[in-house]
C-alpha positions in Angstrom: 114.6 100.8 105.8 116.3 103.9 104.7 115.6 105.9 107.7 112.6 107.1 109.7 109.7 105.8 107.7 106.4 107.6 107.2 103.9 107.3 110.1 101.3 104.6 109.8 97.7 104.4 110.9 97.5 100.9 112.5 98.2 97.4 111.2 95.2 97.3 108.9 95.6 100.7 107.2 95.6 100.4 103.4 96.7 102.6 100.6 94.5 103.4 97.6 97.2 105.8 96.5 99.0 103.4 94.2 98.1 101.9 90.9 99.8 98.6 89.9 100.8 100.1 86.6 103.6 102.6 86.6 105.1 103.6 83.3 103.9 100.9 80.9 106.2 101.7 78.0 109.6 103.1 77.4 110.0 106.2 75.2 111.8 105.7 71.9 114.7 107.8 73.0 115.2 105.7 76.1 115.0 102.5 74.0 117.6 103.8 71.6 119.9 104.7 74.5 119.6 101.2 75.9 120.7 99.7 72.6 124.0 101.7 73.0 124.9 100.2 76.4 127.1 97.4 77.5 126.7 95.2 80.5 129.6 95.4 83.0 130.0 94.8 86.7 126.2 95.2 87.2 126.3 98.7 85.9 124.9 100.1 82.6 126.0 103.4 81.3 124.9 105.4 78.3 127.6 106.4 75.8 129.2 109.6 77.0 127.9 109.1 80.6 130.6 110.2 83.1 131.9 107.2 84.9 131.8 106.8 88.7 130.0 104.4 91.0 126.3 105.2 91.6 125.4 102.2 93.8 125.0 99.9 90.8 122.8 102.4 89.0 123.1 105.0 86.3 121.1 108.0 85.1 119.5 108.2 81.7 119.0 111.7 80.4 116.8 113.0 77.6 117.0 116.7 76.6 115.0 118.8 74.1 116.4 121.2 71.6 120.0 120.5 72.6 119.5 122.6 75.7 121.0 119.9 78.0 118.2 120.2 80.5 117.3 116.9 82.0 113.6 116.3 81.2 113.3 112.7 82.0 115.6 111.0 84.6 115.5 107.3 84.6 117.8 105.4 86.9 118.7 101.9 85.6 120.3 98.8 87.1 121.3 95.6 85.3 122.3 92.4 87.1 123.3 89.0 86.0 121.4 86.5 88.1 124.0 84.2 89.8 123.5 81.2 92.0 123.9 83.3 95.1 120.8 85.3 94.1 118.6 82.2 93.6 116.5 79.9 95.7 116.7 76.1 95.9 114.9 75.8 92.6 117.3 77.9 90.6 114.9 80.9 90.4 115.7 84.5 91.4 114.9 84.9 95.1 112.0 87.4 95.5 113.8 88.9 98.5 116.9 89.7 96.4 114.8 91.3 93.7 113.1 93.5 96.3 116.5 94.6 97.5 117.5 95.7 94.0 114.1 97.4 93.4 114.3 99.4 96.7 117.9 100.5 95.9 117.1 101.7 92.4 113.9 103.5 93.6 115.8 105.3 96.3 118.4 106.5 93.9 115.7 107.8 91.5 114.0 109.6 94.4 117.3 111.1 95.7 118.3 112.2 92.2 115.2 114.2 91.9 115.1 115.6 95.5 118.8 116.3 95.8 118.6 115.2 99.5 118.4 111.9 101.4 115.1 110.1 101.0 113.4 107.4 103.1 111.0 104.7 101.9 107.4 105.2 103.0 105.9 102.3 101.1 106.3 100.0 98.1 103.0 98.9 96.7 101.1 96.9 94.0 103.9 94.7 92.9 102.6 92.2 90.3 105.0 89.4 89.4 104.4 88.0 85.8 107.6 86.2 84.9 109.9 83.7 86.6 113.6 84.7 86.5 116.3 82.0 86.5 120.0 81.8 87.0 122.0 83.0 84.0 119.4 85.6 82.9 119.8 89.3 83.1 117.6 91.6 85.2 117.0 95.2 84.1 115.4 97.6 86.6 114.3 101.1 85.7 112.9 103.7 88.1 111.8 107.3 87.7 109.8 109.8 89.7 106.3 110.0 88.3 105.3 113.0 90.3 106.5 115.0 93.3 104.3 116.6 95.9 105.3 118.8 98.8 107.3 116.3 100.9 106.8 113.0 99.1 107.1 111.6 95.6 105.9 108.6 93.7 108.5 106.5 92.0 107.5 104.1 89.2 109.6 100.9 88.9 109.7 98.5 86.0 111.6 95.2 86.0 112.3 93.1 82.9 114.4 90.0 82.2 116.4 89.1 79.2 117.6 85.7 78.2 121.3 85.9 77.2 121.0 83.2 74.6 117.8 84.2 72.8 117.9 88.0 73.6 114.1 87.8 74.3 113.0 90.6 76.8 110.0 90.0 79.1 108.3 92.0 81.8 108.8 90.6 85.3 106.9 93.1 87.4 105.9 96.7 87.9 105.6 98.5 91.2 105.1 101.9 92.8 107.1 103.2 95.7 106.6 106.3 97.8 109.6 108.2 99.2 109.7 111.1 101.6 112.5 113.7 101.7 114.5 113.5 104.9 114.9 116.9 106.4 118.3 118.3 107.3 118.3 119.8 110.8 115.2 122.0 111.4 114.7 122.8 107.7 111.4 121.8 106.2 111.4 119.7 103.0 109.7 121.0 99.9 110.3 119.0 96.8 110.5 120.6 93.4 107.9 119.4 90.9 108.6 117.0 88.0 109.0 119.3 85.0 109.0 118.8 81.2 106.4 116.0 81.2 106.1 115.8 77.4 105.4 112.3 76.2 102.0 110.6 76.4 103.3 108.0 78.8 104.8 110.6 81.1 101.6 112.7 81.1 99.5 109.7 81.8 101.7 108.7 84.8 101.8 112.3 86.0 98.0 112.4 86.0 97.6 109.0 87.5 99.9 109.9 90.4 97.6 112.8 91.3 94.5 110.5 91.0 96.1 107.9 93.3 96.8 110.6 95.8 93.2 111.8 95.6 91.8 108.3 96.1 94.0 107.9 99.2 91.9 110.6 101.0 89.0 108.1 100.9 91.2 105.2 102.1 90.5 104.8 105.8 86.8 105.6 105.6 86.4 103.2 102.6 88.2 100.5 104.6 86.0 101.0 107.6 82.9 101.0 105.5 83.8 97.7 103.8 84.9 96.1 107.1 81.4 96.8 108.4 79.8 95.3 105.3 82.0 92.2 105.5 81.3 91.8 109.3 77.7 91.3 108.2 78.9 88.7 105.7 81.1 86.7 108.1 78.5 83.9 108.5 78.7 83.0 104.8 82.4 83.8 104.6 83.5 81.5 107.4 82.9 77.9 106.5 81.9 75.9 103.5 79.6 73.1 104.1 81.1 69.6 103.8 84.6 71.0 103.5 87.6 70.2 105.7 88.6 73.5 107.2 92.2 74.4 108.2 92.8 77.1 110.8 94.8 80.1 109.6 96.4 80.3 113.1 98.2 77.0 112.3 100.4 78.8 109.8 101.9 81.3 112.3 105.7 82.0 111.8 107.9 83.9 114.1 111.6 84.7 113.2 114.3 87.0 114.5 117.2 88.8 112.9 120.0 90.9 114.4 120.7 94.0 112.4 124.5 94.0 111.6 126.6 96.7 109.8 126.3 94.9 106.4 122.5 95.3 106.7 122.8 99.1 106.9 122.2 101.5 104.0 124.1 104.6 102.9 122.2 106.6 105.6 123.3 104.3 108.4 119.9 102.9 109.1 118.6 99.4 108.3 118.4 98.9 104.6 114.7 98.8 103.6 115.3 96.2 100.9 116.9 93.9 103.4 113.9 94.2 105.7 111.5 93.5 102.8 113.6 90.4 101.9 113.4 89.1 105.5 109.6 89.8 105.5 109.2 87.9 102.2 111.1 84.9 103.7 108.8 84.7 106.7 105.7 85.1 104.7 106.8 82.3 102.2 107.3 80.0 105.2 103.7 80.8 106.4 102.3 80.2 102.9 104.1 76.9 102.5 102.6 75.7 105.8 99.1 76.3 104.4 99.9 74.9 100.9 101.9 71.9 102.1 104.2 72.7 99.1 106.3 75.5 97.8 104.2 78.5 96.8 104.8 81.2 94.3 104.8 84.9 95.2 102.2 86.4 92.9 101.9 90.0 94.1 102.6 92.3 97.0 99.7 94.5 98.2 102.0 96.8 100.1 105.1 97.1 102.2 104.4 99.9 104.7 107.4 101.5 106.5 106.3 103.0 109.9 109.4 103.8 111.9 113.2 103.7 112.0 115.5 100.7 112.6 119.3 100.8 113.2 122.3 98.6 113.5 122.0 96.6 116.8 118.2 96.3 116.7 116.6 92.9 117.0 113.9 92.5 114.4 111.1 90.1 115.1 109.1 89.0 112.0 105.6 87.6 112.6 103.8 86.1 109.6 100.4 84.3 109.2 98.0 83.4 106.4 95.1 85.8 106.7 92.7 84.2 104.2 92.6 81.9 101.2 90.7 82.7 98.0 89.9 80.7 94.9 93.2 81.0 93.3 95.4 82.8 95.8 96.1 83.4 99.5 97.1 86.5 101.5 99.8 86.4 104.1 100.3 89.3 106.6 103.7 90.1 108.0 104.4 92.4 111.0 107.9 93.5 112.0 108.8 94.7 115.5 112.1 96.3 116.5 113.8 96.1 119.9 117.0 97.8 121.1 118.8 96.3 124.1 116.6 98.1 126.7 113.4 97.3 124.8 114.5 93.7 124.4 114.9 93.2 128.1 111.5 94.9 128.8 109.7 93.0 126.0 108.2 96.1 124.5 109.1 96.6 120.9 108.3 99.1 118.1 106.0 98.2 115.2 108.1 99.4 112.3 106.8 97.5 109.2 103.7 95.7 107.8 103.1 93.9 104.6 100.5 91.9 102.8 101.8 89.4 100.2 99.7 87.3 97.8 100.7 83.7 96.9 99.5 81.1 94.4 100.1 77.4 94.0 102.9 76.3 91.6 100.7 73.5 90.3 97.1 73.8 89.1 96.3 70.3 90.4 97.3 71.2 93.9 94.0 72.2 95.6 93.6 75.3 97.8 92.7 74.4 101.3 89.5 75.8 102.9 90.3 77.9 105.9 88.6 79.2 109.0 89.6 81.2 112.1 89.6 80.3 115.8 90.3 83.6 117.5 88.9 87.2 117.4 92.1 88.4 115.9 91.9 85.6 113.3 88.4 86.8 112.4 89.6 90.4 112.0 92.5 89.3 109.7 90.2 87.0 107.8 87.7 89.8 107.0 90.4 92.5 106.5 91.9 90.3 103.8 88.6 90.2 101.9 88.4 94.0 102.2 91.9 94.5 100.9 91.1 92.2 97.9 88.0 94.2 97.2 90.0 97.5 97.3 92.7 96.1 95.1 90.1 95.1 92.6 88.5 98.6 92.7 91.8 100.4 92.4 92.9 98.2 89.5 89.7 99.0 87.5 89.3 102.6 88.4 92.9 103.5 87.4 93.4 101.1 84.5 92.5 103.5 81.7 92.1 100.5 79.4 91.0 101.0 75.8 88.3 98.4 75.1 87.8 99.3 71.5 84.4 99.5 69.9 81.7 97.4 71.7 78.6 98.4 69.8 77.2 96.4 66.9 75.4 98.2 64.1 71.6 97.9 64.5 70.1 96.3 61.4 66.4 95.5 61.4 66.9 92.8 58.8 69.4 91.1 61.2 67.1 91.7 64.2 66.6 88.0 65.0 70.3 87.3 65.3 71.0 90.5 67.3 68.2 89.8 69.7 69.4 86.2 70.1 73.0 87.1 70.8 71.8 89.8 73.3 69.8 87.3 75.3 72.5 84.6 75.2 75.2 86.9 76.4 73.1 87.8 79.4 72.4 84.2 80.1 76.1 83.3 80.0 76.9 86.2 82.3 74.3 85.1 84.8 75.7 81.6 84.7 79.2 82.6 85.8 80.5 80.9 88.9 82.3 82.3 91.9 80.1 85.4 92.5 81.5 86.9 95.7 79.2 88.7 98.1 80.2 92.3 98.8 77.0 93.6 100.5 74.0 91.9 102.0 71.0 93.9 103.3 67.3 93.3 103.8 66.0 92.3 100.4 69.3 93.3 98.6 72.5 91.4 97.8 75.4 92.8 95.8 78.0 90.4 94.3 81.1 90.8 92.2 82.9 88.5 89.8 86.4 89.2 88.4 88.0 87.1 85.7 91.3 88.4 84.5 90.5 92.0 83.4 86.8 91.5 83.3 84.6 92.7 86.1 80.9 91.9 86.5 78.3 92.9 89.0 75.1 91.2 90.2 72.4 92.8 92.3 69.7 90.6 93.8 66.4 92.1 94.9 63.5 90.4 96.6 60.3 92.1 95.4 56.8 91.7 96.7 55.1 92.0 93.4 54.0 89.5 90.6 56.8 88.5 88.3 54.9 89.5 85.1 54.1 93.0 86.5 57.8 93.5 87.4 58.8 92.3 83.9 56.4 94.8 82.3 57.7 97.7 84.3 61.5 96.9 83.9 61.2 96.2 80.2 60.1 99.7 79.4 63.2 101.8 79.8 61.2 105.0 79.6 60.2 104.3 83.2 63.7 103.8 84.5 64.4 107.5 85.3 61.6 107.2 87.9 63.8 105.0 90.1 67.3 105.2 88.8 69.0 108.6 89.3 71.7 107.5 86.8 69.2 107.8 84.0 68.3 111.4 83.1 66.1 110.5 80.1 65.3 107.5 77.9 63.7 107.8 74.5 62.6 105.2 72.0 64.7 105.3 68.8 63.1 102.4 67.0 60.4 99.8 68.0 61.3 96.8 65.9 58.6 94.6 67.4 57.2 93.5 70.8 60.5 92.0 71.8 63.2 94.3 70.5 63.4 98.0 71.0 66.3 100.5 70.6 66.6 103.3 73.1 68.7 106.5 73.5 69.7 106.8 77.1 71.2 110.0 78.6 73.0 109.9 82.0 74.2 112.8 84.2 77.8 113.7 84.5 80.1 112.1 87.0 83.2 114.1 88.0 83.2 115.8 84.6 81.5 118.6 82.7 79.8 116.3 80.3 77.2 113.6 80.8 77.2 110.2 79.0 74.8 108.7 76.6 74.1 105.2 75.4 72.3 103.7 72.4 70.8 100.5 73.8 69.1 97.5 72.3 66.6 96.0 74.7 65.6 92.3 74.0 62.9 90.9 76.3 61.7 87.3 76.5 58.9 85.6 78.5 59.6 82.2 80.0 58.8 79.1 78.1 58.0 77.2 81.3 57.3 78.1 84.9 60.8 77.4 86.1 62.4 79.7 83.5 63.0 83.4 84.3 61.8 86.5 82.5 64.7 88.0 80.5 65.5 91.6 79.8 68.8 91.9 78.0 70.6 95.1 77.2 73.6 96.0 75.0 75.0 98.9 73.0 74.3 99.3 69.3 75.0 102.0 66.8 72.3 103.7 64.9 72.7 106.3 62.2 69.7 108.3 63.4 71.4 109.0 66.7 74.6 110.9 66.0 77.1 111.9 68.7 75.7 114.5 71.1 77.9 117.7 71.7 77.1 117.7 75.4 77.5 114.0 76.0 80.3 111.4 75.9 79.1 108.5 73.8 79.6 105.4 76.0 78.9 101.7 75.6 77.5 98.8 77.6 78.6 95.3 76.6 76.2 93.1 78.5 73.6 94.0 81.1 70.0 93.2 82.0 67.5 91.6 84.3 66.5 88.0 85.1 63.2 87.8 87.0 62.5 84.6 88.8 59.0 83.8 90.1 58.9 83.0 93.8 55.2 82.9 94.2 52.1 84.5 92.6 52.8 87.7 94.5 56.6 87.8 94.8 59.8 87.4 92.7 63.5 87.7 92.8 65.0 90.3 90.4 68.7 89.8 89.4 70.4 92.7 87.6 73.7 91.9 85.8 76.3 94.2 84.3 79.6 93.4 82.7 81.4 96.6 83.6 82.9 98.8 80.8 84.8 102.1 81.0 81.5 103.9 80.2 79.7 102.2 83.1 82.5 102.3 85.6 82.2 106.0 86.7 78.7 105.2 88.0 79.7 102.3 90.2 83.3 103.3 91.1 82.3 104.6 94.5 80.6 101.4 95.4 83.6 99.3 94.3 86.0 101.3 96.3 83.8 101.4 99.4 83.0 105.1 99.8 79.6 105.1 98.3 76.3 103.1 98.7 74.7 104.3 95.4 74.0 100.8 94.2 72.2 99.8 97.4 70.3 103.1 97.2 69.3 102.5 93.6 68.2 98.9 94.4 66.0 100.1 97.3 64.5 102.7 95.0 63.8 100.1 92.3 62.1 97.8 94.9 59.9 100.6 96.1 59.0 101.5 92.6 58.1 97.9 91.7 56.0 97.4 94.8 53.9 100.5 94.4 50.2 99.9 94.0 48.3 101.3 90.9 51.4 101.6 88.7 50.3 102.0 85.0 52.9 101.0 82.5 53.4 103.1 79.3 53.1 100.6 76.5 
């Protein structure tokens, strides 16, 4: 690491501070500058850039109005991938890439701060492309936002094939750096100024939002750990499957820190430590796979304390859990000086969680279990981290879905109602629903496929299925049990099966509420084994223009399936394919700091089980 790292909060502490998407695009001016550069000795310089070594990096400047004031400062590194940088398969070694990324991020941080900086963490690294010998790596880093003593640095890595000239994105990452005080002086970093482009403004705002989310971090982790402790019976063990113990993948390795491993501050180079950690975790993953795995992502590298030349670093890696398409490996680093080495009491200086996938689709993932209390803790914590990564990804993605509503046309009513019901049926038929909360009468499940997130809420209701169907299929009654519905009015009653509603919802972290124009399609079962169906989706209607006090939002697919258990009871399953308009109302549940979905489900059950309910028809 670069020096004394930021203090940690225990091995299982997480960070919701960082989004896996730093700057997603390069401004036109930066792109034009890149076209005027030449590769040479691993260094890229803009035309007119003063020469001089900058640790294999250089500074891009963009000024406005010819003032010469540096508005955007991007440090860039280019490297030709040589055999010495590759693994046994001729691919760029992930540890080597991490070294380069840590170097360039530190230079960007120190350029902004004007003082020495130390790495606090590197998070949310998503590897998308394999780099091979002979290709050219380009790494760019810039400070997205500076706070009082720390700053967020966005890193983007791309690869270019020398023969074809094709440029592809390899990964993006976020790193947090802390200014290193000189003597007794307190560090106070200057803010990032002149944030002009849309991309810069977006990253500037995202950095603040990531920092805000971090305040909920430990409490959210604790809440989710409690939830998943209640789920451990269904998590641990799959009937009829051959289970492999995660403890069988344990790896322990030691490295002596020598002068070539030191950075320009005299401490152990953080990139070198990350490279050693990646090596240990890859060995652990290969023991689980029984083949060579591929590093897919890094949840985080957390720097907790200093390490210097002469320290013995002990790396301990183990597979924490295996999911459907990936596995998580945890790595812990302990440092020992000579005295500590003799006494056997080291310092915990680093932690990391790395995600691997199989190189071949036909190689099956093993089913795993745990055999110790610590194994159980790691097993469940891996599930929680996966949940938090999913929540962070969707909360901070700012994705533009485009229009989701279809025009409501009464002459096309049959087709619209049919597609509405079919979409809900397909959503309900998805596989791999993962339980996130199980309580008495209530179960909440999530399903993530690429960038699509769906939710399912199962409720056991002591009421006849037809009565429940009648109550839930009239959206005018929903404000009685769902606090996310302020009002619901009928826009058009097409027939007994299709109705268009205008729904108004209260505001969430904004001055405006949201409204939806919803088509409700209901179907009774054709036979006793079929469920009652209530399908919902957004439509557009000319008679409901945009409201000045509401943000018009859209729902792509949602609704209820009601399964008859007996003459007096049923199981109600609510589904929702999450959109940006729906996300604000469930974000707290996803991230683990809210129980609003459980509260709404309990309210729904109480409403449905009430005696003497009269339905407005």
